[in-house]
Steps between C-alpha positions, in 0.01 A plus 500: 500500500475242777762539771667211675334613822159476330570148380661353809462549877836677516757658272693201370873482451701215354531309825145549627253212479126490555225246453342554160146363462377850391748503209421142398136600484585741218577205270254266332433170675707318235804718566457465876497121467809511277692716749408273789597189301845636414563615856394155619775356278756702697564781251496876557290707257556867422254697290708742294493766231198672353250314718642653818537840337139497378379380839649806666368729226150355462436292810450176305706238322497465119423173323866434414690397811876433508649315796863423580576159651754455779577233756614516864783258412795570277532268200754486222355604165452145370319380813293819510389441140397146594297630795320739266416218258368296790288795614346528153421130500341525844289798396374307197444158652420566866339844484340467153647825370538578129876555464678632191881481506698795362868590474717564809292241695200736501156344546177663383175411676157577356142395566200438280237775512746737667701789355758474779841363407792427732867462414732329747863591432793384713701794629789559264804715437548639150832612358570645157773404258839658557563815300822431309535843341776740599435772757460772236221310327330424831502865596320593179208260514374185671559168329222391265313223681164333455228432756629145562877558481568401860582193705283374785584332829226349717562540874275340763585758769570792271524833688232744389763765424635267231183350352314834497799671336397337171176700502473826312371759749498523876119531491494152345749364754246469780401166648250337734662189645277216620650237728363236734617415851316270740196488270475878504546713185696822546567794273811713455526816293814509281643830376878481452527813282250736668257451215201576719627854553556540124145376443365763738702765315394364155865468403676246278844394618705204378592206723852444368761628258402218262179687418619631163616155386143388427348703211144417610556704817538814289147441371367422846646820646323710238178300528477543877575868460230547232227278641532557875663845503809377685805725488845361421765553765800709398725199554284291267515768231866591531651158571271261312254637243751687287738202517265250332582313182174388336651328198366163620156620606264262319180584316307283745596703805480828309129441435416313821617781726329762284160334525522482878486878506347773284657388172560828319598698809747227590643490147534878496715494814688190382635661183535838667728347766692291247570813295584716800771265628606362159423147620594224252194329356443230239430639154169315471362663816651838416298500177188509719590843635207647307288353783644774718237740367478843658341624818422833333247368245349259754583196285644342814276613784170423327574125516561473872380156619333427164722279286540145629666310216695536177189506279355793693827690458488437126141626485599816685784562255280441194164651590583795725576813293743620771748234392689558175678170452668382182412167343852366557469583871166323527645198322797489739269526801290206377810285454634590845160441660459171308154591378340259253586535135245717322395691812660825388362484145158411635479805724646736241238378251227529763594861572495585128164324463345683795616830353336398171173426682510824698193714436272213395201388705560131567134412559384668178782334306392161633138558402604627158720196437216268597267663245731461200499239229814287497621667180461842668677381816802388298567851367411699814786745585509392869491125437878452515539712814222308679647163406847612605368630832330170580796284405740705713279539805389135506859374463700743714263689728155369589170669571618665825813659352324838496551535876877473461503721192303776674780540754726629226260646244138550603384590146642185343370298795145619430534426128630152580213426740229612258634299206566197722128509583403457134794266427553277807764229494235233430319593180134419438331365187677165480194320360453762228870482421484122453206550266699751294793257484275243336441745215736401220510859377691616813869524412768397749622860531149612597462269799662736749269782391202263522582415863480866606201570277305218668595632843357846429183357347442273801579781746251734332222241494551373857 
């Protein structure tokens, strides 16, 4: 981990300032120009959150950069909002920046041919809805709130202790403040909650007592713990984690946070923690508790860093023999993950078809099929399985699906690859097929068989 002393000429504290060309040089030229343009307009920019954390951990900035906007002058909220609108207009018209306007007066800046993206958010104070329950109910469990159940106030000179309090962990409440005085850019390190020390100690600690009011933070705490091996402070565990109410945790955030970390390891700890502390959870998400798996049979650990989306999870559940999942559970997962209709049936049929083709030599089968008469092809015992394989793999999978399948079942992956070689998505023999169609003796029901027959004949002769 980079230390502050490594990064700057001296150990910085909140009131220390230094000239910062070395830090500016860590950004792309586009980001440097953007920073200088905004400072030229009289604003103060503070890089915040994961970008600062990752810079200290890895010595470089990520592609997603979040900045807070402040101003040396104090404005009322209406005037401050107008200044922000004017800044966006200036960035677009005078500095030729591509500006996208989001909620809470946030502006997103991106560039063609660049993976870097910048968000400019005015410093704000967030407050959650009042809890109107009686004291006995409050003592039992936090109020059920969603990720957006809070009010926002934009403040031009917002103290860092207030704006950073809305962040989840102290390690994400670090800032690098850029300001300009007398044509000289200076840098100030911001750390109101001693997050740098927690980062050195690999410890997660909450920024405020509002932590447990946002259900997404429960997921983030477990994700950071699983992915980066951070430990949770005792205060975070005792005062916040066990006090969560996840009734309003949405499917979107449930899956989004999982895919940012090792999916199955994260899900194991998610449901384990929910069960340990009897945390309220929506029924639809609770029905996914079969994703918890077990550490003992390796059905969790073997997927570390491997599954990247909902389809890959489904493939793991279907094709890997370690998972024993009921059809109703698979169906519920597909609905929650919003997978396309027919995806589940397609993969279940593909698995059954691959098992049917197990033990056969694909190359010999292809040669044999190409040597048959059409009448013999129609009654061949493997004809239906071969047709079914091609229809499923060309519609749902593709010729490179074997690489994904081999992660979860190497035997079926090999079978898939070998039969995909003799039955690629694009079939051959189209000219011969058109010739057969011109034969009046070919019945309508035979046309599908004729298409595959012509493919095998053409493949054998080519």
